[in-house]
N, C-alpha and C positions, 0 to 999 in steps of 0.2 A: 375668240372674239378680237383679241388684241391684234393678231395679224390683219384681220378684216378692217380694223380701225386704222392701222398703218396704210394699208391700201386705199382706204378712203381718204386719208391725208394726202398720199401721193397723187391721187386722182384730182383732189382738190387744187393742188399746186399746178398740175398740168393744164387744168381747164381755165385756171386764172391766167397762166402764161400765153396760152393760145388767144383766150379772150382780150388781153391786153395787146397782144400782136396785131389782132384784127383791128381793134380801136385804133392804135397809133399808126397802122397800115392805112385804115380808112381816113384818118386826119391827113396823112403824106399824100394819099390820092386825091385830097381836095373834098372830101365828104365834110358834112357839118358835124359838130361835135356831138349833137343829138343823134344824128343817124349813125355815126361811127360807134357812139356808145351802145345804141340799140343793137348794131350788127354784132359786136363784140359780145355782149350779153347773151344773143341768141345763139351764137356759135358756142359759146362757153356752156350754155345749158344742154345744148345738143351732145357735145362732147362729154359733159357730166353725166348725163343719162346713160349714154351709151358704155362708158367706163365704169360707172358705178353698176350697171345692170350686169355686165358681163365679168369685168375683172374684180370688183370688190364682192358682189353677191353671188356670182356664179350663176345667173338666171340664162337660161338657153330658151330657144324656140321663138315663136313670133310674138312681136310686141303688140300689146293691146291698147286700145284708146283709154281704157279705165287705168292701166298702169300709168301711162303717160300723164293723165289727170291726176292721179295720186301723187305723182313726182312734182308736178308743178304746185299742187296744193301744199305738199311738204316743204318746197323751196319758199312759198310765200309765208308760211308760218314761221320757219326758220328766220327768214329775212325781217318779219315783223319783230320777232323777239330780238333779233341783232339790234334793230333801231331802238327798242325799248330800253335794252341794256345800254346801249351807247349813250342815250339821252340820261339815263340815271347816272352812268359813270361821269359823263361831262357835268352834271349838276355838283357832284362831288369833287371832281379833279379840276373842273374848268373846261370851258367850252373849246378852248384852242389846244388843250392837252392831247397829244398823240396817245399817251397811255390809255386814254379812254377807250380806245379801239380794241385793246387787248382782251377785256371781258366780253366785249360785244362779239368779237371774232370767236372767241372761246364757246360762247353760248351758241352762236350760229352752227358752229361745227358739231356740237354735241347734239343740238336739236335735230339738225338735219341727218345726222348718222342715226339716231334712234327711230326717226320717223322713217328713213330709209330702210332701215333693219326691220321694223316691225310693222310697217304701214305700207311702204311702197313695192318693196322686193321680197318675194317669199324666200326664206332661207333654202339654200340649194344643199348645203352639206353642213354637218356639225364641225366646228372647229374647236 
C-alpha cells in the first residue's frame, strides 16, 4: 500500500503541474481568471482520474459513469474536508498563515487516497 500511496502522490503532483500550466497558459492567452481556473481544474481532474485509475490503482477496461461519479464525489468530500481543516487551522494559526495549508493539504490527500482506494477504484492487485 505504501507504493500505491507514493504513486498517488506523484499523480497529484503531475495533475497539479498540468492544471497550473493550463491556468497560466489560459491567462496568457487572454482567458478570464475564472475561465482559466475552470479549464485548469477540469484538465487536472481528468488527468487525475486517468492516472489514478490506471497508474495508481491498476484498473483496466472500460470506464463506467458510476466510476466517474464516485471519483467526483470522492473529490468533493476530500475538498470539503480540506476547507474545513483549513478554516480550523487558520482559526488557530491566523488567517494569513501559509502554515495552515499544511494540515489542510494533508487531510485532502489522506481522505482522497482512502476514498479512491476503498470507494472509487476496485483493488487490482494486492501490494
